[in-house]
N, CA and C atoms of all chains as a GROMACS GRO file, in nm:
protein
  492
    1MET      N    1   9.666  10.445  -6.958
    1MET     CA    2   9.550  10.532  -6.980
    1MET      C    3   9.470  10.547  -6.850
    2THR      N    4   9.424  10.665  -6.827
    2THR     CA    5   9.340  10.689  -6.709
    2THR      C    6   9.213  10.758  -6.753
    3LYS      N    7   9.100  10.709  -6.703
    3LYS     CA    8   8.973  10.778  -6.728
    3LYS      C    9   8.935  10.854  -6.603
    4VAL      N   10   8.914  10.984  -6.620
    4VAL     CA   11   8.883  11.070  -6.507
    4VAL      C   12   8.750  11.139  -6.533
    5ARG      N   13   8.666  11.147  -6.432
    5ARG     CA   14   8.544  11.225  -6.443
    5ARG      C   15   8.561  11.354  -6.364
    6ILE      N   16   8.549  11.468  -6.433
    6ILE     CA   17   8.562  11.599  -6.369
    6ILE      C   18   8.423  11.657  -6.351
    7PHE      N   19   8.386  11.687  -6.226
    7PHE     CA   20   8.254  11.741  -6.193
    7PHE      C   21   8.266  11.891  -6.173
    8VAL      N   22   8.186  11.968  -6.245
    8VAL     CA   23   8.186  12.114  -6.228
    8VAL      C   24   8.050  12.157  -6.176
    9THR      N   25   8.052  12.230  -6.065
    9THR     CA   26   7.926  12.279  -6.006
    9THR      C   27   7.938  12.428  -5.976
   10TYR      N   28   7.824  12.492  -5.958
   10TYR     CA   29   7.825  12.629  -5.907
   10TYR      C   30   7.882  12.629  -5.766
   11LYS      N   31   7.952  12.736  -5.729
   11LYS     CA   32   7.990  12.755  -5.589
   11LYS      C   33   7.863  12.766  -5.504
   12GLN      N   34   7.875  12.726  -5.377
   12GLN     CA   35   7.763  12.734  -5.281
   12GLN      C   36   7.697  12.871  -5.281
   13SER      N   37   7.777  12.976  -5.293
   13SER     CA   38   7.726  13.113  -5.281
   13SER      C   39   7.654  13.161  -5.408
   14VAL      N   40   7.662  13.083  -5.515
   14VAL     CA   41   7.603  13.126  -5.643
   14VAL      C   42   7.467  13.062  -5.662
   15PHE      N   43   7.369  13.142  -5.693
   15PHE     CA   44   7.232  13.095  -5.717
   15PHE      C   45   7.229  13.010  -5.844
   16ASP      N   46   7.160  12.897  -5.839
   16ASP     CA   47   7.151  12.806  -5.953
   16ASP      C   48   7.010  12.814  -6.014
   17PRO      N   49   6.989  12.905  -6.109
   17PRO     CA   50   6.854  12.926  -6.162
   17PRO      C   51   6.798  12.804  -6.234
   18GLN      N   52   6.886  12.728  -6.302
   18GLN     CA   53   6.840  12.611  -6.375
   18GLN      C   54   6.786  12.505  -6.277
   19GLY      N   55   6.858  12.486  -6.167
   19GLY     CA   56   6.814  12.392  -6.065
   19GLY      C   57   6.678  12.430  -6.007
   20GLU      N   58   6.660  12.559  -5.980
   20GLU     CA   59   6.531  12.607  -5.925
   20GLU      C   60   6.417  12.584  -6.023
   21THR      N   61   6.445  12.612  -6.151
   21THR     CA   62   6.342  12.596  -6.254
   21THR      C   63   6.302  12.450  -6.268
   22ILE      N   64   6.403  12.362  -6.265
   22ILE     CA   65   6.374  12.218  -6.276
   22ILE      C   66   6.297  12.170  -6.154
   23LYS      N   67   6.333  12.222  -6.036
   23LYS     CA   68   6.258  12.183  -5.916
   23LYS      C   69   6.110  12.223  -5.929
   24ASP      N   70   6.086  12.344  -5.978
   24ASP     CA   71   5.948  12.390  -5.998
   24ASP      C   72   5.874  12.299  -6.096
   25ALA      N   73   5.942  12.262  -6.204
   25ALA     CA   74   5.879  12.175  -6.305
   25ALA      C   75   5.848  12.038  -6.246
   26ILE      N   76   5.937  11.988  -6.160
   26ILE     CA   77   5.914  11.859  -6.094
   26ILE      C   78   5.791  11.868  -6.002
   27HIS      N   79   5.777  11.980  -5.932
   27HIS     CA   80   5.660  11.998  -5.845
   27HIS      C   81   5.532  12.004  -5.928
   28THR      N   82   5.540  12.067  -6.046
   28THR     CA   83   5.424  12.073  -6.135
   28THR      C   84   5.381  11.933  -6.178
   29LEU      N   85   5.478  11.843  -6.190
   29LEU     CA   86   5.447  11.703  -6.223
   29LEU      C   87   5.387  11.628  -6.103
   30GLY      N   88   5.384  11.692  -5.986
   30GLY     CA   89   5.324  11.629  -5.868
   30GLY      C   90   5.423  11.567  -5.772
   31HIS      N   91   5.552  11.583  -5.800
   31HIS     CA   92   5.653  11.521  -5.713
   31HIS      C   93   5.702  11.619  -5.607
   32ASP      N   94   5.613  11.646  -5.510
   32ASP     CA   95   5.648  11.740  -5.405
   32ASP      C   96   5.751  11.683  -5.307
   33GLU      N   97   5.776  11.553  -5.316
   33GLU     CA   98   5.877  11.490  -5.229
   33GLU      C   99   6.019  11.530  -5.270
   34VAL      N  100   6.033  11.596  -5.386
   34VAL     CA  101   6.164  11.645  -5.429
   34VAL      C  102   6.187  11.783  -5.366
   35LYS      N  103   6.286  11.790  -5.280
   35LYS     CA  104   6.307  11.911  -5.199
   35LYS      C  105   6.412  12.004  -5.256
   36ASP      N  106   6.505  11.950  -5.332
   36ASP     CA  107   6.610  12.036  -5.386
   36ASP      C  108   6.667  11.974  -5.514
   37VAL      N  109   6.703  12.061  -5.607
   37VAL     CA  110   6.768  12.016  -5.730
   37VAL      C  111   6.885  12.110  -5.760
   38GLN      N  112   7.001  12.053  -5.784
   38GLN     CA  113   7.116  12.132  -5.828
   38GLN      C  114   7.172  12.070  -5.955
   39VAL      N  115   7.213  12.156  -6.046
   39VAL     CA  116   7.257  12.109  -6.176
   39VAL      C  117   7.408  12.127  -6.188
   40GLY      N  118   7.473  12.031  -6.249
   40GLY     CA  119   7.616  12.044  -6.276
   40GLY      C  120   7.649  11.978  -6.407
   41LYS      N  121   7.774  11.994  -6.449
   41LYS     CA  122   7.815  11.924  -6.570
   41LYS      C  123   7.938  11.839  -6.538
   42PHE      N  124   7.962  11.739  -6.621
   42PHE     CA  125   8.083  11.661  -6.600
   42PHE      C  126   8.151  11.632  -6.732
   43PHE      N  127   8.280  11.608  -6.723
   43PHE     CA  128   8.363  11.580  -6.839
   43PHE      C  129   8.433  11.447  -6.813
   44ASP      N  130   8.408  11.350  -6.901
   44ASP     CA  131   8.482  11.224  -6.893
   44ASP      C  132   8.602  11.236  -6.984
   45VAL      N  133   8.720  11.237  -6.923
   45VAL     CA  134   8.843  11.266  -6.994
   45VAL      C  135   8.933  11.143  -6.990
   46THR      N  136   8.981  11.101  -7.106
   46THR     CA  137   9.075  10.989  -7.114
   46THR      C  138   9.214  11.045  -7.137
   47VAL      N  139   9.306  11.016  -7.045
   47VAL     CA  140   9.440  11.074  -7.049
   47VAL      C  141   9.545  10.963  -7.056
   48GLU      N  142   9.643  10.982  -7.143
   48GLU     CA  143   9.755  10.890  -7.151
   48GLU      C  144   9.841  10.906  -7.025
   49GLY      N  145   9.876  10.797  -6.961
   49GLY     CA  146   9.958  10.805  -6.841
   49GLY      C  147   9.876  10.769  -6.719
   50THR      N  148   9.943  10.777  -6.604
   50THR     CA  149   9.876  10.743  -6.477
   50THR      C  150   9.927  10.836  -6.366
   51GLY      N  151   9.860  10.831  -6.254
   51GLY     CA  152   9.908  10.896  -6.131
   51GLY      C  153   9.926  11.046  -6.140
   52LYS      N  154  10.040  11.095  -6.090
   52LYS     CA  155  10.068  11.238  -6.077
   52LYS      C  156  10.064  11.311  -6.211
   53VAL      N  157  10.111  11.243  -6.316
   53VAL     CA  158  10.114  11.304  -6.450
   53VAL      C  159   9.971  11.340  -6.492
   54VAL      N  160   9.879  11.248  -6.467
   54VAL     CA  161   9.739  11.272  -6.503
   54VAL      C  162   9.679  11.381  -6.416
   55GLU      N  163   9.708  11.378  -6.287
   55GLU     CA  164   9.660  11.482  -6.195
   55GLU      C  165   9.698  11.621  -6.244
   56LYS      N  166   9.824  11.633  -6.288
   56LYS     CA  167   9.874  11.762  -6.337
   56LYS      C  168   9.794  11.806  -6.460
   57THR      N  169   9.773  11.714  -6.554
   57THR     CA  170   9.696  11.746  -6.674
   57THR      C  171   9.555  11.794  -6.636
   58ILE      N  172   9.490  11.719  -6.547
   58ILE     CA  173   9.352  11.752  -6.509
   58ILE      C  174   9.347  11.891  -6.448
   59GLU      N  175   9.441  11.918  -6.357
   59GLU     CA  176   9.440  12.049  -6.291
   59GLU      C  177   9.463  12.162  -6.392
   60GLU      N  178   9.553  12.138  -6.487
   60GLU     CA  179   9.580  12.242  -6.587
   60GLU      C  180   9.462  12.267  -6.680
   61ILE      N  181   9.397  12.161  -6.728
   61ILE     CA  182   9.285  12.185  -6.820
   61ILE      C  183   9.163  12.242  -6.745
   62ALA      N  184   9.149  12.205  -6.617
   62ALA     CA  185   9.042  12.267  -6.537
   62ALA      C  186   9.069  12.417  -6.522
   63ASP      N  187   9.192  12.451  -6.485
   63ASP     CA  188   9.229  12.592  -6.463
   63ASP      C  189   9.217  12.674  -6.590
   64GLN      N  190   9.265  12.617  -6.701
   64GLN     CA  191   9.280  12.696  -6.824
   64GLN      C  192   9.157  12.694  -6.913
   65LEU      N  193   9.067  12.597  -6.890
   65LEU     CA  194   8.959  12.581  -6.987
   65LEU      C  195   8.823  12.548  -6.927
   66LEU      N  196   8.817  12.444  -6.843
   66LEU     CA  197   8.686  12.385  -6.813
   66LEU      C  198   8.606  12.457  -6.704
   67VAL      N  199   8.676  12.527  -6.615
   67VAL     CA  200   8.608  12.582  -6.497
   67VAL      C  201   8.616  12.734  -6.496
   68ASN      N  202   8.500  12.797  -6.472
   68ASN     CA  203   8.494  12.941  -6.450
   68ASN      C  204   8.502  12.964  -6.299
   69PHE      N  205   8.623  12.995  -6.249
   69PHE     CA  206   8.643  13.000  -6.105
   69PHE      C  207   8.572  13.116  -6.036
   70ASN      N  208   8.517  13.210  -6.114
   70ASN     CA  209   8.436  13.314  -6.054
   70ASN      C  210   8.307  13.258  -5.994
   71MET      N  211   8.251  13.159  -6.064
   71MET     CA  212   8.119  13.107  -6.025
   71MET      C  213   8.119  12.958  -5.994
   72GLU      N  214   8.222  12.890  -6.040
   72GLU     CA  215   8.218  12.744  -6.034
   72GLU      C  216   8.333  12.686  -5.952
   73THR      N  217   8.316  12.563  -5.916
   73THR     CA  218   8.421  12.488  -5.850
   73THR      C  219   8.421  12.347  -5.910
   74TYR      N  220   8.527  12.269  -5.887
   74TYR     CA  221   8.530  12.135  -5.946
   74TYR      C  222   8.593  12.032  -5.854
   75LYS      N  223   8.559  11.908  -5.881
   75LYS     CA  224   8.623  11.793  -5.818
   75LYS      C  225   8.647  11.692  -5.928
   76TYR      N  226   8.738  11.599  -5.904
   76TYR     CA  227   8.750  11.493  -6.003
   76TYR      C  228   8.772  11.358  -5.935
   77GLN      N  229   8.745  11.256  -6.013
   77GLN     CA  230   8.745  11.120  -5.961
   77GLN      C  231   8.804  11.030  -6.070
   78VAL      N  232   8.900  10.948  -6.033
   78VAL     CA  233   8.956  10.852  -6.128
   78VAL      C  234   8.856  10.737  -6.141
   79MET      N  235   8.814  10.710  -6.263
   79MET     CA  236   8.712  10.606  -6.287
   79MET      C  237   8.779  10.473  -6.326
   80GLU      N  238   8.891  10.482  -6.398
   80GLU     CA  239   8.961  10.362  -6.447
   80GLU      C  240   9.107  10.399  -6.467
   81GLU      N  241   9.195  10.306  -6.436
   81GLU     CA  242   9.338  10.333  -6.455
   81GLU      C  243   9.403  10.203  -6.500
   82ASP      N  244   9.475  10.205  -6.611
   82ASP     CA  245   9.549  10.083  -6.648
   82ASP      C  246   9.674  10.115  -6.729
   83MET      N  247   6.548  11.138  -4.584
   83MET     CA  248   6.594  11.213  -4.702
   83MET      C  249   6.703  11.134  -4.775
   84THR      N  250   6.696  11.139  -4.904
   84THR     CA  251   6.798  11.072  -4.985
   84THR      C  252   6.852  11.169  -5.088
   85LYS      N  253   6.984  11.174  -5.099
   85LYS     CA  254   7.046  11.256  -5.204
   85LYS      C  255   7.092  11.165  -5.316
   86VAL      N  256   7.044  11.194  -5.434
   86VAL     CA  257   7.073  11.110  -5.550
   86VAL      C  258   7.139  11.196  -5.657
   87ARG      N  259   7.241  11.143  -5.720
   87ARG     CA  260   7.301  11.212  -5.835
   87ARG      C  261   7.260  11.137  -5.961
   88ILE      N  262   7.192  11.209  -6.051
   88ILE     CA  263   7.147  11.151  -6.178
   88ILE      C  264   7.241  11.200  -6.287
   89PHE      N  265   7.305  11.106  -6.357
   89PHE     CA  266   7.400  11.140  -6.464
   89PHE      C  267   7.331  11.122  -6.599
   90VAL      N  268   7.333  11.224  -6.681
   90VAL     CA  269   7.274  11.215  -6.815
   90VAL      C  270   7.385  11.230  -6.919
   91THR      N  271   7.393  11.133  -7.009
   91THR     CA  272   7.496  11.138  -7.114
   91THR      C  273   7.430  11.111  -7.249
   92TYR      N  274   7.501  11.149  -7.356
   92TYR     CA  275   7.458  11.108  -7.488
   92TYR      C  276   7.468  10.957  -7.499
   93LYS      N  277   7.378  10.896  -7.576
   93LYS     CA  278   7.393  10.755  -7.611
   93LYS      C  279   7.522  10.736  -7.689
   94GLN      N  280   7.579  10.616  -7.679
   94GLN     CA  281   7.703  10.582  -7.749
   94GLN      C  282   7.696  10.616  -7.898
   95SER      N  283   7.580  10.593  -7.959
   95SER     CA  284   7.564  10.612  -8.104
   95SER      C  285   7.552  10.759  -8.144
   96VAL      N  286   7.539  10.849  -8.048
   96VAL     CA  287   7.516  10.991  -8.079
   96VAL      C  288   7.648  11.067  -8.070
   97PHE      N  289   7.679  11.142  -8.173
   97PHE     CA  290   7.800  11.223  -8.177
   97PHE      C  291   7.792  11.336  -8.074
   98ASP      N  292   7.900  11.358  -8.000
   98ASP     CA  293   7.904  11.460  -7.895
   98ASP      C  294   7.990  11.577  -7.942
   99PRO      N  295   7.930  11.675  -8.010
   99PRO     CA  296   8.009  11.783  -8.070
   99PRO      C  297   8.082  11.868  -7.966
  100GLN      N  298   8.017  11.886  -7.848
  100GLN     CA  299   8.080  11.969  -7.744
  100GLN      C  300   8.208  11.901  -7.693
  101GLY      N  301   8.200  11.770  -7.675
  101GLY     CA  302   8.318  11.695  -7.631
  101GLY      C  303   8.433  11.705  -7.731
  102GLU      N  304   8.400  11.694  -7.860
  102GLU     CA  305   8.503  11.704  -7.965
  102GLU      C  306   8.567  11.842  -7.966
  103THR      N  307   8.483  11.944  -7.951
  103THR     CA  308   8.533  12.082  -7.952
  103THR      C  309   8.626  12.107  -7.834
  104ILE      N  310   8.587  12.055  -7.718
  104ILE     CA  311   8.669  12.073  -7.598
  104ILE      C  312   8.801  11.997  -7.614
  105LYS      N  313   8.794  11.878  -7.671
  105LYS     CA  314   8.918  11.802  -7.695
  105LYS      C  315   9.013  11.882  -7.784
  106ASP      N  316   8.959  11.940  -7.891
  106ASP     CA  317   9.043  12.023  -7.980
  106ASP      C  318   9.105  12.140  -7.904
  107ALA      N  319   9.025  12.205  -7.820
  107ALA     CA  320   9.076  12.320  -7.744
  107ALA      C  321   9.186  12.276  -7.647
  108ILE      N  322   9.169  12.158  -7.587
  108ILE     CA  323   9.271  12.104  -7.496
  108ILE      C  324   9.400  12.076  -7.572
  109HIS      N  325   9.389  12.025  -7.694
  109HIS     CA  326   9.508  12.000  -7.776
  109HIS      C  327   9.576  12.132  -7.812
  110THR      N  328   9.498  12.235  -7.838
  110THR     CA  329   9.554  12.368  -7.867
  110THR      C  330   9.635  12.420  -7.749
  111LEU      N  331   9.593  12.383  -7.628
  111LEU     CA  332   9.668  12.421  -7.507
  111LEU      C  333   9.796  12.338  -7.491
  112GLY      N  334   9.815  12.238  -7.577
  112GLY     CA  335   9.937  12.158  -7.572
  112GLY      C  336   9.921  12.025  -7.499
  113HIS      N  337   9.800  11.993  -7.457
  113HIS     CA  338   9.780  11.868  -7.383
  113HIS      C  339   9.738  11.755  -7.476
  114ASP      N  340   9.835  11.710  -7.557
  114ASP     CA  341   9.805  11.603  -7.653
  114ASP      C  342   9.786  11.468  -7.585
  115GLU      N  343   9.820  11.459  -7.456
  115GLU     CA  344   9.800  11.334  -7.382
  115GLU      C  345   9.651  11.308  -7.353
  116VAL      N  346   9.568  11.409  -7.379
  116VAL     CA  347   9.423  11.390  -7.362
  116VAL      C  348   9.367  11.329  -7.491
  117LYS      N  349   9.315  11.207  -7.481
  117LYS     CA  350   9.276  11.130  -7.599
  117LYS      C  351   9.127  11.137  -7.628
  118ASP      N  352   9.047  11.161  -7.527
  118ASP     CA  353   8.903  11.166  -7.550
  118ASP      C  354   8.836  11.252  -7.444
  119VAL      N  355   8.731  11.322  -7.485
  119VAL     CA  356   8.651  11.402  -7.392
  119VAL      C  357   8.504  11.379  -7.424
  120GLN      N  358   8.427  11.346  -7.322
  120GLN     CA  359   8.282  11.339  -7.339
  120GLN      C  360   8.216  11.423  -7.231
  121VAL      N  361   8.109  11.490  -7.272
  121VAL     CA  362   8.045  11.585  -7.183
  121VAL      C  363   7.910  11.529  -7.137
  122GLY      N  364   7.877  11.550  -7.013
  122GLY     CA  365   7.746  11.510  -6.962
  122GLY      C  366   7.698  11.611  -6.860
  123LYS      N  367   7.573  11.592  -6.816
  123LYS     CA  368   7.525  11.679  -6.708
  123LYS      C  369   7.477  11.592  -6.594
  124PHE      N  370   7.471  11.650  -6.478
  124PHE     CA  371   7.417  11.574  -6.365
  124PHE      C  372   7.324  11.662  -6.282
  125PHE      N  373   7.234  11.593  -6.213
  125PHE     CA  374   7.134  11.660  -6.128
  125PHE      C  375   7.148  11.601  -5.989
  126ASP      N  376   7.178  11.686  -5.890
  126ASP     CA  377   7.179  11.641  -5.751
  126ASP      C  378   7.040  11.668  -5.695
  127VAL      N  379   6.969  11.561  -5.667
  127VAL     CA  380   6.828  11.571  -5.628
  127VAL      C  381   6.813  11.522  -5.484
  128THR      N  382   6.749  11.603  -5.401
  128THR     CA  383   6.720  11.564  -5.262
  128THR      C  384   6.573  11.524  -5.255
  129VAL      N  385   6.549  11.399  -5.213
  129VAL     CA  386   6.412  11.346  -5.212
  129VAL      C  387   6.376  11.300  -5.071
  130GLU      N  388   6.253  11.335  -5.029
  130GLU     CA  389   6.201  11.287  -4.901
  130GLU      C  390   6.175  11.137  -4.914
  131GLY      N  391   6.220  11.060  -4.817
  131GLY     CA  392   6.198  10.916  -4.820
  131GLY      C  393   6.327  10.842  -4.848
  132THR      N  394   6.315  10.711  -4.856
  132THR     CA  395   6.432  10.625  -4.880
  132THR      C  396   6.391  10.508  -4.970
  133GLY      N  397   6.488  10.434  -5.016
  133GLY     CA  398   6.468  10.306  -5.085
  133GLY      C  399   6.384  10.314  -5.211
  134LYS      N  400   6.291  10.219  -5.222
  134LYS     CA  401   6.208  10.200  -5.342
  134LYS      C  402   6.127  10.326  -5.379
  135VAL      N  403   6.080  10.396  -5.276
  135VAL     CA  404   5.999  10.517  -5.299
  135VAL      C  405   6.082  10.620  -5.376
  136VAL      N  406   6.205  10.635  -5.334
  136VAL     CA  407   6.294  10.731  -5.400
  136VAL      C  408   6.327  10.683  -5.542
  137GLU      N  409   6.356  10.555  -5.556
  137GLU     CA  410   6.383  10.499  -5.690
  137GLU      C  411   6.270  10.532  -5.787
  138LYS      N  412   6.147  10.515  -5.740
  138LYS     CA  413   6.030  10.540  -5.824
  138LYS      C  414   6.026  10.689  -5.867
  139THR      N  415   6.048  10.777  -5.770
  139THR     CA  416   6.051  10.921  -5.801
  139THR      C  417   6.157  10.951  -5.906
  140ILE      N  418   6.276  10.898  -5.885
  140ILE     CA  419   6.388  10.926  -5.977
  140ILE      C  420   6.353  10.879  -6.118
  141GLU      N  421   6.301  10.758  -6.128
  141GLU     CA  422   6.267  10.705  -6.260
  141GLU      C  423   6.159  10.788  -6.327
  142GLU      N  424   6.061  10.833  -6.251
  142GLU     CA  425   5.954  10.914  -6.309
  142GLU      C  426   6.003  11.051  -6.356
  143ILE      N  427   6.084  11.118  -6.274
  143ILE     CA  428   6.129  11.251  -6.318
  143ILE      C  429   6.230  11.241  -6.432
  144ALA      N  430   6.306  11.131  -6.436
  144ALA     CA  431   6.396  11.111  -6.550
  144ALA      C  432   6.314  11.092  -6.677
  145ASP      N  433   6.214  11.003  -6.669
  145ASP     CA  434   6.130  10.973  -6.786
  145ASP      C  435   6.052  11.096  -6.834
  146GLN      N  436   5.998  11.171  -6.738
  146GLN     CA  437   5.902  11.276  -6.775
  146GLN      C  438   5.968  11.411  -6.799
  147LEU      N  439   6.092  11.426  -6.754
  147LEU     CA  440   6.149  11.561  -6.759
  147LEU      C  441   6.297  11.568  -6.795
  148LEU      N  442   6.380  11.492  -6.725
  148LEU     CA  443   6.523  11.521  -6.729
  148LEU      C  444   6.597  11.463  -6.850
  149VAL      N  445   6.545  11.354  -6.905
  149VAL     CA  446   6.621  11.282  -7.007
  149VAL      C  447   6.547  11.284  -7.141
  150ASN      N  448   6.620  11.316  -7.246
  150ASN     CA  449   6.569  11.304  -7.384
  150ASN      C  450   6.611  11.167  -7.435
  151PHE      N  451   6.520  11.072  -7.428
  151PHE     CA  452   6.556  10.933  -7.458
  151PHE      C  453   6.589  10.908  -7.605
  152ASN      N  454   6.560  11.004  -7.691
  152ASN     CA  455   6.602  10.991  -7.831
  152ASN      C  456   6.753  10.994  -7.843
  153MET      N  457   6.816  11.078  -7.762
  153MET     CA  458   6.960  11.099  -7.776
  153MET      C  459   7.039  11.066  -7.650
  154GLU      N  460   6.969  11.060  -7.538
  154GLU     CA  461   7.041  11.051  -7.411
  154GLU      C  462   7.006  10.924  -7.333
  155THR      N  463   7.089  10.894  -7.239
  155THR     CA  464   7.063  10.785  -7.145
  155THR      C  465   7.103  10.834  -7.006
  156TYR      N  466   7.062  10.763  -6.901
  156TYR     CA  467   7.097  10.809  -6.767
  156TYR      C  468   7.128  10.693  -6.673
  157LYS      N  469   7.200  10.730  -6.569
  157LYS     CA  470   7.225  10.640  -6.456
  157LYS      C  471   7.209  10.724  -6.330
  158TYR      N  472   7.186  10.659  -6.218
  158TYR     CA  473   7.186  10.737  -6.094
  158TYR      C  474   7.255  10.662  -5.983
  159GLN      N  475   7.292  10.740  -5.884
  159GLN     CA  476   7.373  10.688  -5.774
  159GLN      C  477   7.324  10.755  -5.646
  160VAL      N  478   7.296  10.675  -5.544
  160VAL     CA  479   7.259  10.732  -5.415
  160VAL      C  480   7.385  10.784  -5.348
  161MET      N  481   7.384  10.911  -5.311
  161MET     CA  482   7.503  10.975  -5.252
  161MET      C  483   7.495  10.974  -5.098
  162GLU      N  484   7.373  10.989  -5.046
  162GLU     CA  485   7.350  10.996  -4.901
  162GLU      C  486   7.209  10.949  -4.874
  163GLU      N  487   7.192  10.877  -4.764
  163GLU     CA  488   7.057  10.831  -4.728
  163GLU      C  489   7.046  10.838  -4.576
  164ASP      N  490   6.942  10.902  -4.526
  164ASP     CA  491   6.922  10.899  -4.380
  164ASP      C  492   6.776  10.920  -4.340
   0.00000   0.00000   0.00000
């Protein structure tokens, strides 16, 4: 079993309105030391198998389901493998 | 400046309907090797300062804004510090 965390973020070129709104709200709370906020989502996925087999699964589900490649990009990180 | 990633997830005791729905969709794609999916969000926050000062800011904005402690919990990780 392998536990993988897939991080999905907006592409650099895409404006992140939620991040801007949260930054403004943080400033309203008085935390002007916060200079930037960006929002993303992540998926903790448990996959049967290890190594290349898992990599293939992750890439396929990212391509076919989890990521909107028009606006988003992704990275993933193996959290646990046994 | 310190870059911190704040991870917000549902508490263990809270059902994650989005994760279940995504798992079902992944199975529909034929990836039965995927056994579990949990969904979370993260905030990449850039804060002026370092160390304890930043920790205090992170804890305050999590408490006051980012996290719904009824259903959610959070962790954070320093990504860059200079």
